[in-house]
N, C-alpha and C positions, 0 to 999 in steps of 0.2 A: 853521541845519543841524541836522538830529536825527542824533546818533551812537551808536553801540552796540557796544560790544567783543564780537566772537565769541569764546565760549570753547570749547575743544577737550576733549572729554570721554574719557579714556583709562581702562582699566581701573582703575589704581591710584586715580583719582580717584572711581570709583564708591562711594556710601555703602553700608558693609556692613549698615547697616539697614534696607535696601530694604524697601518693603511686600510682602513674598512674599504669593502666593496662598494661600489655604488648601485646598489640592489634597486632601486626606482629605475635604474636605466638597464639592467641585465636580466631583471625576472619580471614575469607577470605573478601578482598575487591572488590566492583565492583564499575565501575566508567563509564561514558558516553566519557569521554576524558580525556588525562592527555599527558602534555609536558613533553618529556624524561628528559629535564634537571630540571624540578620540580617535581620528582615522589611522589606518596600519602605516600610512608614511611616518607618523611621527614617532614610530619605534624603530624605524629602519635606517636612522641616522643618527650619529649621536649628538646630543643636545640639542634634537628637533621640536622637542615637546612633551607633553604628559603621556605619551604613548598611545597603544591600540587597548580599546576597551569593546568586549562584546555589546550588543544591544540588548540582548537576551541573557537569561541565566541558564546555568547549565554547562555540560561538555561542547567545547568549542575547538575547530580545526583551523588553522593558518598554514597555508601550503604556497611555498615560492618556486614557481615553476621556470626555470632558467632557458634564456634563448639557446645557449650552447651550453656544451658540458664543460664544467669548471674544475679546478683543484681548490680546494678549502682544506685550510690548515688549523682555523681556530674559529670557535663558535662562542659568543657572548651573549649570554640571556639576562636579564632582570626582570623581575617582579616586585611590584609593590601593592601593599593593602594598609591603609590606616584607619580602616573603619571599624572591621569585626574579626573577631578569632575564628581562624579555619584551617584545614588541612587540605592542601593542594598536590594534586599530582599531574605531571607533564609526562608526555612521550614525545622522544625526538627520534625521527628516523629520515632515512635518505633512500633515493633511487639512484641507479645510474642509467635505467630504461624507460625515462619517462613514466613513472609511475606504475610499471607493469609487474615491479616487484619492489619490494622495500627491504631495508636491513635497518634494525635498532641501534641507535647511539648510546641512548640512556633513558632509562626511567626512573623518576627522581619523585619523591613526596616529602614535603616540609610543612611545618606550621607557622602561621603566620599570628602573632599574638600582641596585638596594638595595645598600647602606645611602644612598648619595648622592642618587638622584633616584628618589623614593617617594611623590610626589603631584603629578597634573596637574590643572589647574584650567583650564575652559573655561567664557568668559564672551563672550555675544552679544547684540548689541543687534540686536534685528530689529522688524519691525512686521507681525505675523501678524494678519490680520482675519479674524475667523469661523472659527477655531480649534475644530475637532471633536475632533481624535484628534492626539496627538504621541506618536510611537513613537521609542525607541532602540534600534538592534540593537548590540549587543558582541561581536566577537570578540577573546576577552581574550589568545590568544596565536596569531599569524599563523601562526607554524610550526606549528600544530596539535597541540604538547604540551597536557597536560593542566590546563590553568590553568582556574580559575572566575572568571566575571565580577562585578563589582561596581561598585555606585555609592555613593560617600559621600555625594554630594548631587546632589538633583535638583529647582532651584528656579526658579519661574516668577513675572514681575512683570509 
């Protein structure tokens, strides 16, 4: 009899040294706003800086337009907030037809409560075949107060 143990992968089991895609060379980025001191490039590479931040408050969109269709198996997102209490919502969706239609991956809400709860990490195992567009829409404060959206890390593998 041939036997094999099935291992269950959890978020904590995943290697931090994942082979992340070089998004700067694989995609164009569109965004609705950008603070020049927090450019999108600093969110697209592990350990590259403070991440992206919107210049203006309110709902923001960041869209990755890939030069050729890709297969993605993992999406890693991190959000930081160390200044104010707020409830943030984001919607992550993808397209295989260059934005003609979209499929929702996840819609998530969570609370920031500095100084105790200042970081949210979302890590998704997916199987997106033929990905041409990945879009994240962020409502930084669902109460409508003047928070600015930010992404500390947006990594794909």
